[in-house]
VOPAGU-2260 file (C-alpha; in pm, 1 decimal, decimal comma):
REM VOPAGU-2260
SITE   aa  ch    i         X         Y         Z
SITE  MET   A    0   15256,6    8858,8    4874,8
SITE  PHE   A    1   15523,9    8591,2    4865,3
SITE  GLY   A    2   15274,6    8294,4    4789,4
SITE  ASN   A    3   15335,7    8024,5    4533,3
SITE  LYS   A    4   15103,5    8182,2    4267,4
SITE  LYS   A    5   15231,0    8178,1    3926,1
SITE  SER   A    6   15135,5    8459,7    3685,6
SITE  ASN   A    7   15170,5    8456,9    3302,9
SITE  ASN   A    8   15513,7    8620,3    3345,6
SITE  THR   A    9   15668,5    8333,5    3532,4
SITE  PRO   A   10   15848,4    8044,4    3362,8
SITE  LEU   A   11   15646,8    7787,8    3170,1
SITE  VAL   A   12   15495,9    7482,7    3310,6
SITE  MET   A   13   15622,3    7197,6    3094,4
SITE  SER   A   14   15283,3    7032,2    3064,6
SITE  GLN   A   15   15150,6    7327,1    2891,6
SITE  GLU   A   16   15348,4    7278,9    2574,9
SITE  LYS   A   17   15246,4    7056,4    2287,5
SITE  PHE   A   18   15517,6    6859,5    2101,1
SITE  ASN   A   19   15502,9    6652,9    1793,5
SITE  THR   A   20   15871,2    6572,5    1817,0
SITE  LEU   A   21   16040,9    6418,1    2108,7
SITE  ILE   A   22   16391,5    6308,6    2160,3
SITE  GLY   A   23   16381,4    6029,1    2420,5
SITE  LYS   A   24   16649,9    6031,9    2722,2
SITE  ASN   A   25   16806,4    5707,4    2569,7
SITE  SER   A   26   16860,4    5877,9    2214,6
SITE  GLU   A   27   17167,0    6049,4    2104,5
SITE  ILE   A   28   17165,1    6257,8    1772,6
SITE  HIS   A   29   17481,8    6369,4    1590,6
SITE  GLY   A   30   17423,5    6639,0    1345,1
SITE  CYS   A   31   17236,3    6972,2    1265,3
SITE  LEU   A   32   16859,2    6977,9    1357,9
SITE  LEU   A   33   16665,8    7202,9    1123,1
SITE  LEU   A   34   16323,3    7230,6    1295,0
SITE  LYS   A   35   15984,7    7292,5    1136,4
SITE  GLU   A   36   15796,4    7228,2    1460,4
SITE  SER   A   37   15853,1    7246,9    1815,5
SITE  VAL   A   38   16060,1    6987,2    1990,8
SITE  ARG   A   39   16148,4    6855,5    2342,2
SITE  ILE   A   40   16469,9    6690,8    2397,7
SITE  ASP   A   41   16535,2    6462,7    2691,6
SITE  GLY   A   42   16834,5    6294,2    2522,8
SITE  LYS   A   43   17157,4    6415,4    2383,0
SITE  VAL   A   44   17218,0    6625,0    2055,8
SITE  ILE   A   45   17565,4    6685,6    1940,1
SITE  GLY   A   46   17524,9    6962,5    1680,6
SITE  ASN   A   47   17336,4    7291,7    1632,8
SITE  ILE   A   48   16953,7    7316,5    1652,9
SITE  GLU   A   49   16805,5    7585,4    1439,6
SITE  ALA   A   50   16452,0    7719,1    1377,3
SITE  PRO   A   51   16335,5    7963,1    1105,8
SITE  ARG   A   52   16267,3    8307,0    1252,5
SITE  ASP   A   53   15932,1    8328,8    1094,7
SITE  GLN   A   54   15784,6    8029,1    1268,1
SITE  ASP   A   55   15675,1    8009,9    1620,0
SITE  ILE   A   56   15887,8    7730,4    1725,6
SITE  SER   A   57   15988,7    7628,4    2080,4
SITE  VAL   A   58   16279,7    7409,3    2181,3
SITE  VAL   A   59   16263,1    7267,9    2523,9
SITE  ILE   A   60   16560,5    7092,8    2672,0
SITE  GLY   A   61   16421,4    6869,3    2956,2
SITE  PRO   A   62   16597,5    6779,2    3292,4
SITE  THR   A   63   16789,6    6504,1    3136,0
SITE  GLY   A   64   16850,5    6665,6    2787,1
SITE  GLU   A   65   17191,5    6774,7    2674,4
SITE  ILE   A   66   17288,7    6975,5    2380,5
SITE  LEU   A   67   17648,9    7001,8    2252,6
SITE  GLY   A   68   17598,9    7302,4    2008,4
SITE  ASP   A   69   17418,1    7631,0    1947,6
SITE  VAL   A   70   17033,0    7660,0    1989,1
SITE  ILE   A   71   16845,9    7902,6    1765,2
SITE  ALA   A   72   16471,1    7940,6    1793,6
SITE  GLY   A   73   16194,2    8176,6    1884,9
SITE  ARG   A   74   16131,6    8043,9    2238,9
SITE  ILE   A   75   16395,1    7823,2    2419,8
SITE  ILE   A   76   16339,3    7651,0    2761,9
SITE  VAL   A   77   16627,6    7487,6    2932,0
SITE  ALA   A   78   16601,7    7251,6    3227,4
SITE  GLY   A   79   16906,7    7038,0    3127,7
SITE  LYS   A   80   17245,8    7112,1    2987,5
SITE  VAL   A   81   17355,3    7331,2    2686,3
SITE  SER   A   82   17713,5    7363,6    2602,6
SITE  GLY   A   83   17701,3    7623,2    2322,6
SITE  ASN   A   84   17542,3    7956,9    2254,7
SITE  ILE   A   85   17170,3    8028,7    2276,2
SITE  HIS   A   86   16982,5    8274,8    2042,4
SITE  SER   A   87   16615,3    8338,7    2119,9
SITE  TYR   A   88   16407,2    8570,2    1899,0
SITE  GLU   A   89   16140,5    8588,7    2157,8
SITE  ARG   A   90   16208,9    8428,9    2523,0
SITE  VAL   A   91   16466,8    8214,3    2701,7
SITE  GLU   A   92   16356,7    8053,4    3024,3
SITE  LEU   A   93   16615,3    7879,1    3238,7
SITE  LEU   A   94   16472,1    7654,0    3506,8
SITE  SER   A   95   16629,8    7595,9    3830,8
SITE  SER   A   96   16807,2    7271,1    3697,3
SITE  ALA   A   97   16954,3    7441,6    3394,2
SITE  LEU   A   98   17319,5    7469,5    3313,3
SITE  VAL   A   99   17426,9    7684,1    3014,1
SITE  GLN   A  100   17786,1    7714,2    2923,8
SITE  GLY   A  101   17796,6    7968,6    2635,7
SITE  ASP   A  102   17633,5    8325,8    2550,2
SITE  THR   A  103   17263,6    8362,9    2573,4
SITE  LYS   A  104   17094,9    8628,8    2336,8
SITE  TYR   A  105   16733,0    8701,7    2426,7
SITE  ALA   A  106   16461,6    8936,3    2379,8
SITE  SER   A  107   16297,1    8838,0    2712,1
SITE  ILE   A  108   16437,1    8610,9    2976,4
SITE  ALA   A  109   16306,3    8417,0    3284,3
SITE  VAL   A  110   16573,2    8268,6    3522,1
SITE  GLU   A  111   16468,3    8057,5    3823,7
SITE  HIS   A  112   16676,4    8053,4    4137,3
SITE  GLY   A  113   16954,3    7784,5    4101,3
SITE  ALA   A  114   16992,1    7804,8    3730,8
SITE  ARG   A  115   17368,7    7813,3    3640,5
SITE  LEU   A  116   17511,4    8043,4    3363,7
SITE  LEU   A  117   17859,9    8052,2    3243,5
SITE  GLY   A  118   17872,4    8301,4    2976,2
SITE  LEU   A  119   17729,1    8660,6    2875,0
SITE  LEU   A  120   17375,0    8739,2    2881,1
SITE  LEU   A  121   17284,6    8980,2    2581,5
SITE  GLN   A  122   16947,1    9139,2    2548,2
SITE  VAL   A  123   16887,4    9187,1    2177,2
SITE  ASP   A  124   16596,3    9309,6    1966,1
SITE  GLY   A  125   16389,2    9003,2    1835,5
SITE  THR   A  126   16487,6    9109,0    1481,9
SITE  ASP   A  127   16852,6    9060,1    1523,3
SITE  VAL   A  128   17002,6    8792,7    1306,7
SITE  PRO   A  129   17230,4    8542,4    1501,1
SITE  ALA   A  130   17593,4    8652,8    1410,5
SITE  GLN   A  131   17926,7    8562,9    1521,8
SITE  PRO   A  132   17936,7    8484,0    1893,3
SITE  GLU   A  133   18298,4    8616,9    1949,6
SITE  ARG   A  134   18218,7    8944,3    1790,9
SITE  ASP   A  135   17881,1    8989,2    1990,1
SITE  ALA   A  136   18084,5    8923,9    2315,9
SITE  GLN   A  137   18353,4    9172,7    2212,0
SITE  ASP   A  138   18077,5    9427,5    2106,8
SITE  ALA   A  139   17900,4    9393,6    2446,3
SITE  ILE   A  140   18234,3    9431,4    2646,2
SITE  ARG   A  141   18334,9    9733,8    2442,7
SITE  LYS   A  142   17997,0    9893,7    2517,4
SITE  ALA   A  143   18007,5    9834,5    2879,8
SITE  GLN   A  144   18363,4    9964,6    2898,7
SITE  THR   A  145   18282,5   10290,9    2731,4
SITE  SER   A  146   17941,6   10352,5    2880,4
SITE  GLY   A  147   18095,9   10476,0    3211,5
SITE  VAL   A  148   18350,4   10702,2    3030,9
SITE  ASP   A  149   18303,9   11070,0    3066,3
SITE  GLU   A  150   18368,5   11228,8    2735,1
SITE  SER   A  151   18402,4   11583,7    2825,8
């Protein structure tokens, strides 16, 4: 019942992904990354990371990886640190070593025990277009405030 078996719904085992692009732990990149294939980041990226909606692209931030900017992709797996907003069209996975300082928009999410989140979690339809993070947060707060109000 409480064994260590992992099903297909549990967070990804890192070795299952294939990456043609790796950013090593001693690398630091400044600027926006516009992706055409999946990437694993073990170094530091200062700037946004963006992948087109119509492509099956994964962004994995390894345990030593650090992002100072927004991450937008189909699938985003965080084991390191993200200081910015996350927008995933499909799935976000936050491993136990993850630290996210920003809002996270997702269609599906998996969070391991120990992951740290400082921001809003916003479930969205996978067809949603990334918008202004401030507006999204205000809309979510407004919706939460009015959902419990009796209008009779």
